[in-house]
N, C-alpha and C positions, 0 to 999 in steps of 0.2 A: 895336502898341506894348503892353508888358506892364507890368502894375501889380504891384508886389509882387516877391516874391523868386522865383527860379526854383526850382521844386520839380519833384523827380522823381516820376515817378508812383508812386502808392500801391502798386501791384503791386511795383514794384522795390524801393521801401522796406520792404515787408513781407517780400520775399524776402531783402534785406540783413539785415534784423533776424533772420529765421529762421535764415540761414546764420551770423549772428554768435552767436546762442543755441545753434545747433547746434555750432559751433567751441568755445564756452564749455562745453557739456555734454560734448562729447569730450575737452576739456582736464580737465575736473572729473573725468570717468570715468577718464582716463588717470592722473590724480593719484591717484584713489582706488584704482585697481589697483596703482599703484606703492607706496602707502602700505600695502595689503593684503599685497602681496608681501614688502615689508620687514617687517612685523610678523610674518607667517607664517615667513619666515626667521629673524628674531630668536627667535621662540618655539621653532622647531625646533632652532635651535643650543643654546638654553637647556635644552630637554628632552634633547638628545644629550649634553651637558655633564652634566647631572644623572645621566644613564643610566650614562655612564662612569665618573663618581665614585663612583657607588653599587656598580657592578661591581669597581672597584677595591678599594673598602673591603671589599666581601665577600670577595674574594679574599685581602685581607690578613689578614682576620679567620679566615678558613679555614686559612691557613697558621699563624697564631698557635696555633688550635686544635689543628692537627695536631702542632705542637711541643709544646704543652702535653700532649696525650695520650701523644706519645712519652715526654716527661719523666716522667709519671705512671707508665708502665708500666715505664720504666727504675728508678725510685724504689722501685716495688712488688717488681720482681724482685730489687733489692739488698737490701731489706728481708727478702723471704723467704730470700734466700741467707745473710743474717747470722743469721737465726733458726735455720736448718738448722746452720749452722757452730757456733753456740752450743750448740744441743742435742746435736751430735755430740760437743764437747768436753766437756760435762756428762756425758755418757754414757760416754764414754773414762775420765774422770776417776773417775766413779762405779764403773765396772767395774774399773779398777786398784785402787781401794780395797777392793772386795768380794774380787778375787783375793788380795790381800795379807792381808786378814783370813782368807780361806780357808785359805791357806798357813800362816799362824800358827796358826790352830785346828788344822789337821793335824799340824803340828809339835809344838804343845803336847801332844795326844793322845798322841804318842809319847815325850814327855818333854824334847823341845827347845823353846828359846825363841830367837826371832830378836831381835837387837839392831842398831840403827844405830849405828855409831861413826864417828870420823873416817877410820879406815882401810877403812870399807866395812861391810857387813852381816856379821855375826858369829853363829854360833849357840853357845848354852851348853845344857849337858845336866844334867838331874836325875839325880844319882848314885844315887838311890834306884830309879830306874826303867831306867836305862841303864848298860852298863858297856863301856869300850873294850877291845877284844881284837885280836890279830892273827888273821887268817883267811886262807884260801887260797881264790881265786876262780878257777876252771880252773888254769893253771899260774902264775898270778901271785899274789903275796903282798899283802895289802892290810890296812888298818886297818878294822875293823868296829865296829859298835855292836850289842851283845847285849841284847835287851830282856829284862828281869828280870821274871818273873812276879810277880804281885801275891799276897801271902799272905792 
C-alpha cells in the first residue's frame, strides 16, 4: 500500500522540466528571431524608402538646375543680342548722320546748300560762287554749274 500521492520519478520530472524549459527557450528564441526579422525588415524598408526619396529629390533638383542653367544661358544670349543690335542701330544712325554732314560740308564748299522740304531734298546755290550754264557733255546737251573763281 502506498501512502501519499503517486509521484513520478525525479529523473522523469527533471527531464519533463528540461524539455519544458527547452521548448519555452526554443519558443522564446523563435519569437526573438521573428521580432528581429520584423525589425530588420522594417528598418531596411525605411532605409530603402529614404534612399528612394533622396534620389528622386536629387534628380528633381538636378532637372530644375538644368532648366535654370538653360534659362540663364538663353537670357544671357538674348541680352547679348539686344546689346549688339542696339550698338549696330546706334552705329548706323551715327554713320548716316556723319555721311549727311560730310555731304553737306562738301556741297557747302562748292557753294551749294542742302535743304529738306515737303517735296524732298533740294539744293540751293550761292550765286556769287556758282553760275548755271548750258554745256555739252559728249553728244548731249546739259545744264551745268560753273564754279566762279574767287577774286
